N, C-alpha and C positions, 0 to 999 in steps of 0.2 A: 504494500500500500504506500509506503513512504517513497519508494523509487518511482512509482507511477505518479504520485502527487508532485514529485520534484520536477517532472518533465511535462506535466499536464498543460501548462501554458505555452509550450512550444508548438510549432506548427507540425503536429504529428503526421498529418496527412501527406506532407511533403518529404518526410525524412524516414527512410527505410528502417534505420536502427530503432527509432522510437516506435514505429509500427510493430516491429518484432518484439520489443519490450512489452507492449500492451498485449500482443498475441500470446506470448509466453506466460505473462502474468495471469491472463484470463484462463489459460489452460490449467495452470497450477491451482488457482483459486477454485475452479470448477471441480477439480479432483478432490480438494480438501472439503468443499461443500458437500460432495457426494458421500464422503465418509463421516460427516459431522453428525454427532449425536450429543446434544447437550446433557451433561451429567445430571442436571437438576430437573429435566423434564422429558424423560423417556416416554411418558404417557402422551406427550404432545404429538407423537407421530400420527395419531388418529384425529388430530385437531381439524376442525372444519377449515382452518386457514392453511393447511398443508397444500402446496401447489402441485404435488405429484411428481416432483423431481426424483429420479431414481436414486436410491440410497445404497444399492449394492455397489461395491467397489473393490477392485484389486489393486488399489493405489498403494505405493510404498510411502508410508508416513514416517516422519521423524518424531522423536519423543516430543510430546506437547503440541504437535501440529493440529490434532483433531480438536483440541480445546482452544485453538488460536482465534476463533471467531468470538467477538463480542460486538455490541452495538456500534462502538466507535470504530472498530476495524472495518465493519461492513460499510459504515458511513464514509470512511476514507477511501475505500476501494471504488464504490459507486460514484462518489464525487469526482475522483480522478478520471474515470471513464467519461462521465457526463461533461466535465469541464473541457476535456480534450476532444470532445465530440467523436469519440470512438464508440460506435454502436455495436453492442454485443448482447443480443437478447438472451442467449443461452446463459451468459454470465449473470445478467440481471435476474433471470428466473431462478437460477441456482442460489443466488444470494437472498432473494425473496424467501425461498424455502428455508434457508438458515435463519433469517431474521424472524420468521414466523414461529420458529422453535424456541427462541429465547423467551424468557418471562418478561412481561411488560415492565416490571420494576427494574429490569436490567438496562433500561433505556434512560438517557438523559434528554432534556429538551434539545440540546445541541445535536445529539445523534438522530432524534426524530426529525428535526428540521432538515438536517443535511440529507438524510436518506430520502425523505419525501421530495425534497427539492431536486435531488439528482435523478430520481425516477421520472419526475414530471419533465425536467429539462431534456432528458434522453428520450422522452416520448414512450417510455415503457410503463404502461398504466395497469398496474396490478391491483385491482380493487381489494382483494383480500389483504394485501399488505397495507394499503391506505387505511382500511377499516381497523386493522390490528394496531397500527401506529397511532391512530386517533384514540383508541382505547388506552394505549400506553400513555399518551399525552394527558388524557383526562385523569389518569392516576397519579400524575406528578404534582408536587407542591408548586402552586403558582409563583411562589417566591423564587423558584429556580429559573424561571424564564426571563430572558432578556427581550428587549423590543425586537431585536433581529430574529430570535427564535419564533416569536409570535408572527412576525411578518412573513418569514420563510415558510412556515407551516400553512398559513392562510394562502399564500401565493401558490404553493404546490397544489393545494386542493383546487384553486381557481384554474391553474394551467391544465390540470387533469380533468377539469369539468366534473369534479365529484363534489357533492354537497353533503355536509354532515352538520345539521343544525345544532346539535348538542355541542360539538367541538367548536363551532363558530361562536356560540354564546360563551363558552368557557374561555376561548381566546380573547374575546371582547372584554370579559370581566377581568381577565389576567392583565391585558394591556392597560386597563384603567388603574391597576395597582402599581405599575412601573413608573418610577419617578420621571417627570418630564425631561430632566437633564440627561436621561439615558437615551433619548431619541435623537437621531441625527437627521439632517435634511437630505440624505443621500437619495 
């Protein structure tokens, strides 16, 4: 994720070595995602949010790799691909499957905002993921949200043309608790 984010602002489409980095990164992430089983939620495999990505894998994993996914890692990876405008629907689907297996409390407002914004920006509109992350956001303490988190979540839902009235009311109420000095004119 760090290597992909380091080059995401470069002109990936024009430079073969960057394209290869994203291809190789996507392949490895998809292998890890296929082998991922969160230690805390094995029962989530039957979750209504499971996207059906194959979990059988003959991938060689290094110690700790299967546990390498958390909400921030997912956010970093999808943000790198979306920012670089590298479209890889298989990768986004695999990471949606992993994201849906994490517990809602494993998300921060930043991770929710980045993941939703990356999926919307990439045009990969996974309704189960948006619904799940809306629930995750609703379970978070409003004091943890910044103005940017609120704006990015609302923007992602608008880009995806998904409506969630409960989430919008929550974001509106949350935004009103954020001190005015925290807002910028960007």
